[in-house]
N, C-alpha and C positions, 0 to 999 in steps of 0.2 A: 220715127223716132213719136211715138205715140203722145209720151205721158213725160215732162219734166218735173223733177221737183226743185222747191228752191225755198231754204229754209232761211225764217226769217228775224232779225230784232227789231224792225223798225227803223234803221241806223239807215243814212244816208248811203253809207255802202251794199245793203238790204237794197235800196233801189236802184242803185246799177246795175244790180243782179236779175234783179223783177224786171227791168226793162231788155235786158240785154236775152234773157228768158223769151220773154213776148216777143220780143224781135225772133229768135227761132220758131215759136209756136205760129206766130204767123206764114214764115215759109214752110212749113213742114204742117200745117193745122193740128201741131200738136197740144192736150190737154197741161196746163199748167196746176198742180199741185201744191199749195204755198201752205208753210207747215210754220209752226212759231210752236218754241216750247219754253214753259213756264220756269221760274224755279221757284217753284213750291215745295216745301218742307211736308214731312208726314204730318207733323202737328199742325200743319196749316190744314193741308187738305182733308184730313180724317178728325174727327171726335172720339167717334168709337168704333173706329176702323174699319166704315161701312160707309157712313155718311160725308156729304161734302157739308163744310162749315162756313158759316155768315163770309170769313177772310176770303176762302177760294172761291166762294161765287163772285164774293167784288173783281178779285183780280181774273178771274174767265170773262167778267163783264166788259173790263176795263180792254180787255185783252179784244175784245169783238167790237168795241168801239174803236178801237187803234185797226185793225183790221179795214173798216168801214170807210178810213180817211183814204190808208196806207194803198189801198186797192181804187181808189177813185181816180184813174190814171187813163187819160186816151190810149194811149197805146196800148189796154187792155180789151179796147174792144172787139168785140168778136169772137172773145178768143174763151172758151170755157175754163172758169177757173174755180178748183175745187178749195176750200179755206180749212185746215186743220190743226185744232190744237193739243198738244200734250203739254201734261200736267206738270214732268221734271223735264229734263237737261240731262236728258241721256243721251249722247250723239249716235252711240249705236241703233238708235231708233230710226233715227232718221235714213240708215240702210231697210231697217223691214219695213220701215212707210212704201220703200222703193220697190221693195219685193213682192208688197202685199199689190201695189197698184201695179205691178212689173214695169215699174217705168225705165226710160233709156240715158237719161244723164240726169245730172244732180248741180244746180247752178248758185254758187254765192260768192257771195262779197268778201273783198279783206282789204284791210288796209296796207298790207307791202309794208316796206320799213324802210328807213334812212340810213343807212348806216348801222344800223345796229340789229344782231342778229335776234332776231326776238319773234315778232308777228303770228307766223304759221307756227312755230312749235311751239305748243302749250295753246294755240289760240281756238275757238272754237272751227275755224275752217280745216286747221292739221286734225282736228280729232274728225271731223265727218271724215277727210279724207282716210283714213286710218281704216276707220270701219268698210267704208263703202266698197261694195262690189260693182259698180256702175260706175265708168268713168264721171270726174268731176271736176268740171269746167269754173276756175276759179279767176273771177273780173273784180279788177282792183279800180277802174275808171269809168265812168260815163261813157257805156256805150252807142257814140255817133255812131260809127259804123260797125256792124257785124257781120263785115261778110269772109268769111274765111276762104281764102284761094289758094294760101299758102300755107301749108302748115309743116313746123320744122316735129319730127321725131328722132330726140336725145336718146340711142341706145349705147350698150358696151357689144352689144350682140353675143351675151351669153344666151346661154338655154332659158334661165330665167325671164328673158326678156322678149319670149316667141309668143307666150299668151299675151301679153299685154300688147305688141305687133301688131297679132293678129285683128283684137281688137281695137285698134286705131286703125285701122286699114277699111276695116267696117266702117265704125265713126266718120271717119275723113271722106269717106265715098259717100253718106249722107247726107255731108255739110257740103258734096261739092269740092272740098278741096285737096289739092294735089301734094301728095305726100312728099316730104325731103328726108330721109334718113340724113343724120350724122353721126360721125365716130370723131370725138377729138383726143388725139394724141398728146399728150401733156404731162411735164415733169410730177406733176401733183395724182396724176393716175398711176396705170400702169403701160411705161411706158414701152412700144412696141414696134419691129422693124415697120416699111411698108409691106414686106413679104407676106409676117404673122398677121397682118390687119387683114390681108387680102384674103389668107386664109382663111382669118377668122368671120371673117362676111360671107363667104363662097358657103362655107359649111353653114352659119346661120340662115342664109336664105333657102338652100336647099332643104333644112330639115323644116324651116317654116313655111315655106309656098311651095315646096317639092320642086324648085325649078330657077336657076339665074335673073329671071326675067324682068325685076324689081333693083336690078343690081346698076342702074344707069341712074337709081336715083335716091345711091347710097354716097356720102360726101364725105372727104377724110381729112380733118381742119386739125393744124398745129396749133395750137397758143398758151400759155403761162398756167392756163387754170381750164380743168373742166367748164365751169360755169362762164368764165368770158369767152369760150372757145362757141358755147350754145350761143350764148347772147349776141357776138359777132357777128357769128354766120347767121342767125335771124334777123338782123341788120341788113348785111348786104343782098342776102337775097329780097328783102322786103316782106317778110313774113306777118303773118295776120294774128298765129296762134302758135304755141308751145309745147309740146305735150311732154310729160316723162313718164316712166314706171315707177310707182313705190312698191313695197315690202309689206303693207297694210301696218301691223301693229308700229313696226320701226319708221313708219311716214315717210316723208321726203327725203329723212337723212339719208336714206341709205338706198338712190335708184339706179348705182350701176357697184359695179364693182370697187370695195370697199366702200369707204365713209366718205360720200359727198354732202356738203352743207345743207340747209334748205336756201343759200342764196340763189338761186332760179327762181323757184317760185316767191322769195320775198320781192327781188330788187326788179324783173322783167318788168317792161311796160307793158308790155302783151300780154293779152289773157293766156293763161296757164291751164292744159287740162291733165288729169292724172287716172292711169290705168292700174288699179292691180297688179301685182305679178300672182 
């Protein structure tokens, strides 16, 4: 895990993400690339299409000053930190920065939700998730401990889930986390018999791994909804992390067969990691 991107807006949630990324960087000797995106219009940025006017210079210098304060943290000691300021809030640029610097992970803060389906859909975090080709780790609380020993990977075991499953295996191996795969059989999903689920899982693992060596890590649970099933399972096994697959531009709302809400990412108290299909 050579490089970790941390998009920030200098909020408390950004600081949670920065500390979490620093914890990972300390463990794996990673470089942190801290990225801030200004909200400057073309009118502010240029006067003749080629030069930066005084107002834009002011905002750039203000961002640099905030960086100095924001990055003055004891937990960053000994970590290589590269700061980048982009002029516009174009969230696809986070992915471009990640590709340019060959980053392995994006860590972002999020407010989460309190009973209202809102925060991630349309939010900065969700926009980054939609555009990212690499895993995105969403942090919502102060990361007192960030030891990923048990990671839940929620899957519908469809062909679309093979790529994120394989990427999750590699990532979890780097993090030293044991993968617990979970399939939730529920009335709000495509309810299947036990025999149908067993066949689906076996076919999936044969396609993905070439064998059934990982079948002992597959857990089939029944619950009133897929979201509840995943969250309850994660709680029962004492998981440190929940991982889900996303369909890019469709975002977190469509990572299983059918349309599943963003409730997992919004309501989970655990960090959530996304892998693009």
